[in-house]
ZAKE-612583 format. One record per residue (C-alpha): residue in three letters; chain; y, x, z. Coordinates in steps of 0.1 Angstrom, whole numbers, always signed. Layout:
! ZAKE-612583
- code_unit_c2_c1_c3
- ALA_A_Y_X_Z
...
//
This chain:
! ZAKE-612583
- code_unit_c2_c1_c3
- UNK_A_-118_-80_+279
- UNK_A_-88_-68_+260
- UNK_A_-53_-81_+261
- UNK_A_-47_-75_+224
- UNK_A_-70_-63_+196
- UNK_A_-56_-51_+163
- UNK_A_-79_-52_+133
- UNK_A_-72_-26_+107
- UNK_A_-54_+8_+108
- UNK_A_-34_+9_+76
- UNK_A_+4_+10_+75
- UNK_A_+8_-24_+92
- UNK_A_-20_-20_+117
- UNK_A_-11_+16_+127
- UNK_A_+25_+7_+132
- UNK_A_+17_-25_+152
- UNK_A_-8_-6_+174
- UNK_A_+16_+23_+181
- UNK_A_+45_+0_+189
- UNK_A_+23_-22_+212
- UNK_A_+10_+8_+231
- UNK_A_+45_+19_+237
- UNK_A_+58_-15_+246
- UNK_A_+29_-26_+268
- UNK_A_+15_+6_+284
- UNK_A_-3_-13_+312
- UNK_A_-21_-36_+289
- UNK_A_-56_-31_+274
- UNK_A_-50_-28_+236
- UNK_A_-77_-18_+212
- UNK_A_-79_-12_+175
- UNK_A_-109_-19_+153
- UNK_A_-112_-2_+119
- UNK_A_-140_-8_+93
- UNK_A_-138_+27_+78
- UNK_A_-135_+64_+88
- UNK_A_-134_+90_+61
- UNK_A_-113_+77_+32
- UNK_A_-127_+65_-1
- UNK_A_-113_+43_-29
- UNK_A_-125_+7_-33
- UNK_A_-122_-10_-67
- UNK_A_-124_-48_-70
- UNK_A_-111_-74_-94
- UNK_A_-119_-94_-125
- UNK_A_-96_-88_-155
- UNK_A_-71_-66_-137
- UNK_A_-85_-39_-114
- UNK_A_-74_-38_-77
- UNK_A_-75_-5_-60
- UNK_A_-73_+2_-22
- UNK_A_-88_+26_+3
- UNK_A_-113_+19_+30
- UNK_A_-106_+44_+57
- UNK_A_-91_+53_+91
- UNK_A_-55_+50_+81
- UNK_A_-61_+25_+53
- UNK_A_-47_+29_+19
- UNK_A_-17_+47_+33
- UNK_A_-39_+78_+35
- UNK_A_-38_+80_-3
- UNK_A_-1_+70_-7
- UNK_A_+22_+92_-28
- UNK_A_+47_+90_+1
- UNK_A_+73_+68_-15
- UNK_A_+99_+57_+11
- UNK_A_+120_+30_-5
- UNK_A_+140_+4_+13
- UNK_A_+133_-32_+2
- UNK_A_+149_-66_+9
- UNK_A_+126_-90_+27
- UNK_A_+147_-121_+32
- UNK_A_+118_-141_+46
- UNK_A_+118_-117_+76
- UNK_A_+156_-113_+78
- UNK_A_+153_-77_+68
- UNK_A_+178_-62_+43
- UNK_A_+181_-28_+28
- UNK_A_+210_-22_+52
- UNK_A_+190_-31_+83
- UNK_A_+192_-5_+110
- UNK_A_+154_-6_+114
- UNK_A_+151_+14_+82
- UNK_A_+173_+42_+96
- UNK_A_+149_+43_+126
- UNK_A_+118_+46_+103
- UNK_A_+135_+72_+80
- UNK_A_+143_+93_+110
- UNK_A_+108_+90_+125
- UNK_A_+91_+99_+92
- UNK_A_+117_+127_+83
- UNK_A_+123_+112_+49
- UNK_A_+141_+132_+22
- UNK_A_+144_+135_-16
- UNK_A_+122_+159_-36
- UNK_A_+139_+193_-39
- UNK_A_+150_+204_-73
- UNK_A_+126_+233_-74
- UNK_A_+97_+209_-71
- UNK_A_+106_+193_-104
- UNK_A_+95_+204_-138
- UNK_A_+119_+208_-167
- UNK_A_+110_+175_-182
- UNK_A_+115_+156_-149
- UNK_A_+149_+173_-147
- UNK_A_+157_+161_-182
- UNK_A_+149_+125_-171
- UNK_A_+172_+129_-141
- UNK_A_+200_+136_-167
- UNK_A_+189_+104_-185
- UNK_A_+195_+81_-156
- UNK_A_+164_+85_-134
- UNK_A_+168_+90_-97
- UNK_A_+149_+110_-71
- UNK_A_+124_+90_-50
- UNK_A_+128_+94_-12
- UNK_A_+95_+108_+3
- UNK_A_+80_+111_+37
- UNK_A_+69_+146_+29
- UNK_A_+77_+178_+48
- UNK_A_+86_+200_+18
- UNK_A_+84_+231_+39
- UNK_A_+46_+225_+40
- UNK_A_+42_+209_+6
- UNK_A_+22_+229_-19
- UNK_A_+34_+208_-49
- UNK_A_-3_+203_-59
- UNK_A_+2_+168_-72
- UNK_A_-28_+155_-52
- UNK_A_-11_+131_-28
- UNK_A_-32_+102_-41
- UNK_A_-64_+121_-36
- UNK_A_-62_+146_-8
- UNK_A_-44_+140_+25
- UNK_A_-26_+170_+39
- UNK_A_-4_+181_+67
- UNK_A_+28_+179_+46
- UNK_A_+26_+141_+42
- UNK_A_+29_+114_+69
- UNK_A_-1_+91_+70
- UNK_A_-9_+61_+93
- UNK_A_-34_+82_+112
- UNK_A_-5_+102_+126
- UNK_A_+5_+72_+146
- UNK_A_-30_+68_+160
- UNK_A_-45_+101_+170
- UNK_A_-32_+102_+205
- UNK_A_-48_+68_+212
- UNK_A_-83_+78_+201
- UNK_A_-100_+64_+232
- UNK_A_-88_+29_+223
- UNK_A_-98_+30_+186
- UNK_A_-132_+20_+172
- UNK_A_-140_+31_+136
- UNK_A_-168_+23_+112
- UNK_A_-169_-12_+126
- UNK_A_-168_-42_+102
- UNK_A_-154_-74_+116
- UNK_A_-177_-102_+105
- UNK_A_-164_-133_+123
- UNK_A_-137_-145_+146
- UNK_A_-140_-174_+171
- UNK_A_-119_-188_+199
- UNK_A_-132_-206_+230
- UNK_A_-115_-214_+263
- UNK_A_-84_-194_+252
- UNK_A_-104_-162_+245
- UNK_A_-111_-147_+211
- UNK_A_-145_-133_+202
- UNK_A_-148_-107_+175
- UNK_A_-183_-103_+160
- UNK_A_-186_-69_+144
- UNK_A_-211_-46_+128
- UNK_A_-213_-10_+139
- UNK_A_-221_+7_+106
- UNK_A_-235_+38_+122
- UNK_A_-259_+22_+146
- UNK_A_-265_-11_+128
- UNK_A_-258_-30_+160
- UNK_A_-239_-62_+162
- UNK_A_-212_-60_+188
- UNK_A_-188_-85_+203
- UNK_A_-153_-78_+215
- UNK_A_-132_-102_+234
- UNK_A_-94_-105_+236
- UNK_A_-66_-128_+246
- UNK_A_-47_-121_+214
- UNK_A_-58_-108_+179
- UNK_A_-36_-93_+152
- UNK_A_-53_-90_+118
- UNK_A_-39_-61_+98
- UNK_A_-68_-54_+75
- UNK_A_-47_-55_+43
- UNK_A_-42_-82_+17
- UNK_A_-78_-81_+4
- UNK_A_-97_-80_+37
- UNK_A_-73_-99_+61
- UNK_A_-79_-132_+43
- UNK_A_-116_-126_+44
- UNK_A_-115_-123_+81
- UNK_A_-92_-153_+86
- UNK_A_-115_-175_+66
- UNK_A_-142_-171_+93
- UNK_A_-120_-190_+118
- UNK_A_-94_-209_+98
- UNK_A_-97_-237_+72
- UNK_A_-63_-232_+55
- UNK_A_-68_-235_+18
- UNK_A_-39_-211_+11
- UNK_A_-58_-182_+27
- UNK_A_-66_-156_+0
- UNK_A_-45_-172_-27
- UNK_A_-11_-160_-41
- UNK_A_-23_-124_-47
- UNK_A_+0_-99_-64
- UNK_A_-8_-63_-68
- UNK_A_+22_-45_-84
- UNK_A_+4_-42_-117
- UNK_A_+9_-9_-135
- UNK_A_-1_+12_-164
- UNK_A_+4_+49_-171
- UNK_A_+16_+58_-205
- UNK_A_+21_+93_-220
- UNK_A_+8_+120_-242
- UNK_A_+8_+157_-250
- UNK_A_+38_+178_-241
- UNK_A_+28_+215_-241
- UNK_A_+34_+233_-208
- UNK_A_+48_+202_-190
- UNK_A_+25_+207_-160
- UNK_A_+32_+173_-146
- UNK_A_-2_+173_-130
- UNK_A_+11_+197_-103
- UNK_A_+43_+178_-95
- UNK_A_+47_+154_-66
- UNK_A_+37_+120_-81
- UNK_A_+65_+95_-87
- UNK_A_+91_+122_-77
- UNK_A_+117_+105_-99
- UNK_A_+121_+69_-110
- UNK_A_+142_+44_-128
- UNK_A_+144_+8_-116
- UNK_A_+149_-22_-139
- UNK_A_+150_-59_-128
- UNK_A_+113_-66_-134
- UNK_A_+97_-31_-134
- UNK_A_+101_+5_-125
- UNK_A_+94_+37_-144
- UNK_A_+82_+68_-125
- UNK_A_+67_+102_-134
- UNK_A_+29_+99_-128
- UNK_A_-1_+120_-139
- UNK_A_-33_+100_-143
- UNK_A_-69_+113_-148
- UNK_A_-76_+80_-166
- UNK_A_-49_+88_-191
- UNK_A_-63_+123_-196
- UNK_A_-97_+107_-203
- UNK_A_-81_+83_-228
- UNK_A_-62_+110_-247
- UNK_A_-94_+131_-248
- UNK_A_-111_+104_-269
- UNK_A_-87_+112_-297
- UNK_A_-73_+147_-291
- UNK_A_-82_+180_-275
- UNK_A_-59_+182_-245
- UNK_A_-54_+204_-215
- UNK_A_-45_+185_-183
- UNK_A_-15_+207_-178
- UNK_A_-1_+196_-212
- UNK_A_+1_+158_-203
- UNK_A_+34_+142_-195
- UNK_A_+34_+105_-185
- UNK_A_+53_+77_-169
- UNK_A_+40_+49_-147
- UNK_A_+52_+14_-156
- UNK_A_+49_-8_-125
- UNK_A_+59_-45_-128
- UNK_A_+68_-71_-102
- UNK_A_+39_-93_-110
- UNK_A_+34_-130_-103
- UNK_A_+10_-144_-77
- UNK_A_-18_-152_-100
- UNK_A_-47_-137_-80
- UNK_A_-71_-148_-54
- UNK_A_-94_-131_-29
- UNK_A_-129_-146_-23
- UNK_A_-156_-136_+1
- UNK_A_-172_-110_-21
- UNK_A_-148_-107_-51
- UNK_A_-112_-106_-63
- UNK_A_-98_-123_-93
- UNK_A_-64_-112_-108
- UNK_A_-50_-122_-141
- UNK_A_-18_-113_-159
- UNK_A_+6_-142_-166
- UNK_A_+25_-144_-198
- UNK_A_+56_-132_-179
- UNK_A_+37_-102_-165
- UNK_A_+25_-93_-200
- UNK_A_+60_-95_-214
- UNK_A_+75_-74_-186
- UNK_A_+47_-48_-189
- UNK_A_+53_-46_-227
- UNK_A_+90_-41_-222
- UNK_A_+84_-14_-196
- UNK_A_+60_+4_-219
- UNK_A_+87_+2_-246
- UNK_A_+113_+17_-223
- UNK_A_+89_+44_-211
- UNK_A_+78_+53_-247
- UNK_A_+114_+59_-257
- UNK_A_+119_+84_-229
- UNK_A_+87_+101_-238
- UNK_A_+96_+103_-275
- UNK_A_+129_+118_-266
- UNK_A_+111_+145_-246
- UNK_A_+89_+153_-276
- UNK_A_+58_+133_-270
- UNK_A_+45_+122_-304
- UNK_A_+15_+101_-298
- UNK_A_+16_+76_-268
- UNK_A_-15_+65_-250
- UNK_A_-20_+41_-221
- UNK_A_-43_+33_-193
- UNK_A_-56_-3_-186
- UNK_A_-36_-24_-161
- UNK_A_-44_-18_-125
- UNK_A_-28_-25_-92
- UNK_A_-27_-8_-58
- UNK_A_-2_-27_-37
- UNK_A_-20_-60_-30
- UNK_A_-1_-86_-10
- UNK_A_+7_-123_-6
- UNK_A_-27_-136_+5
- UNK_A_-17_-147_+40
- UNK_A_+19_-155_+31
- UNK_A_+46_-165_+56
- UNK_A_+52_-202_+53
- UNK_A_+17_-208_+40
- UNK_A_-7_-191_+63
- UNK_A_+15_-177_+91
- UNK_A_+49_-188_+105
- UNK_A_+80_-168_+108
- UNK_A_+66_-150_+139
- UNK_A_+35_-141_+119
- UNK_A_+13_-165_+140
- UNK_A_-14_-186_+124
- UNK_A_-21_-222_+133
- UNK_A_-43_-208_+161
- UNK_A_-22_-197_+190
- UNK_A_-25_-160_+197
- UNK_A_-39_-152_+162
- UNK_A_-15_-132_+141
- UNK_A_-14_-114_+107
- UNK_A_+8_-83_+101
- UNK_A_+3_-64_+69
- UNK_A_+13_-67_+32
- UNK_A_-6_-100_+30
- UNK_A_+23_-118_+47
- UNK_A_+49_-108_+21
- UNK_A_+50_-139_-1
- UNK_A_+62_-123_-34
- UNK_A_+59_-88_-50
- UNK_A_+90_-68_-38
- UNK_A_+90_-48_-70
- UNK_A_+91_-15_-51
- UNK_A_+68_+7_-30
- UNK_A_+61_-15_+1
- UNK_A_+54_+10_+29
- UNK_A_+88_+11_+46
- UNK_A_+90_-27_+43
- UNK_A_+56_-32_+59
- UNK_A_+66_-9_+87
- UNK_A_+99_-28_+92
- UNK_A_+80_-61_+94
- UNK_A_+55_-46_+119
- UNK_A_+82_-32_+142
- UNK_A_+101_-65_+142
- UNK_A_+69_-84_+149
- UNK_A_+63_-63_+180
- UNK_A_+99_-68_+191
- UNK_A_+93_-106_+189
- UNK_A_+61_-103_+210
- UNK_A_+81_-86_+237
- UNK_A_+105_-115_+241
//
């Protein structure tokens, strides 16, 4: 019997688990994770949704963006002292000038800004592989978890939740042995991410809002040939420019290279490109075995305007032919939204059953969400202590 079980080890789950272990050292607290070694998962009709199944969740493949965001539903503002605490813990800093190529530096002169990163640049090799290859230079959620390994179960898929006589039962499949196991706990915190948290909740709750209201921070990467630009080896999204409904950021994409190669012979080191990421509307839904996400008219308009802005910067740098990837998204959220699935304390209608991850954020924040998820998670544990 556990006092608390956390389901999921991504940014939300790892932060919650660490904070709980520190706040309640005498309680039995366990974490259950469905993955182990990281790999990408792709789902979605119409617009592709990308996330990672792994110990550490999608945060293992993050490009280490550390941006403060306003989260009024949780009484968190960019000026909140909780962000200072997180920034100190993750040793956040801007990308040094000598890690930027000449074209990125030109964009800085055109109004772009450096993106804060949770990267130790003394260890960073500037390989451009943050989204593909975890390394010692970058913080990942696993860093919060390693010293608690005895209380963590990996490769275990939660199949069903139930509650009887005040105790939760978690029915789970051990992927390695094929055995069905049952874990029992007084409280459960679901932190499996905006795709899988609603799937777990649907096994115990009948709330019709679960799984709806999905947003994903829809993005495309646009660019072309710029000889010797070598963006491929720069830290991804090292610089950015924010607009009301979208952001632009430097971003190399293998999919863009593939697209350009259909029309021109191109070396990967000669591609220069920008990501256009919009604050998309809640038009998606998560089902038991699928995800559906469409672009609204407003999303399409904002994406087109972003591509137009990005193209102008690319033309000014000397890119003649502009190519684009198809729309995708890698920041799913909104599917267990506060006010619809959980209350302000992140508790569901079942006492002792909570959700704490990006799924509780009701609208796309329009910026990288990691610091925001961590801030929500830390405040959530503070409330549990009261």
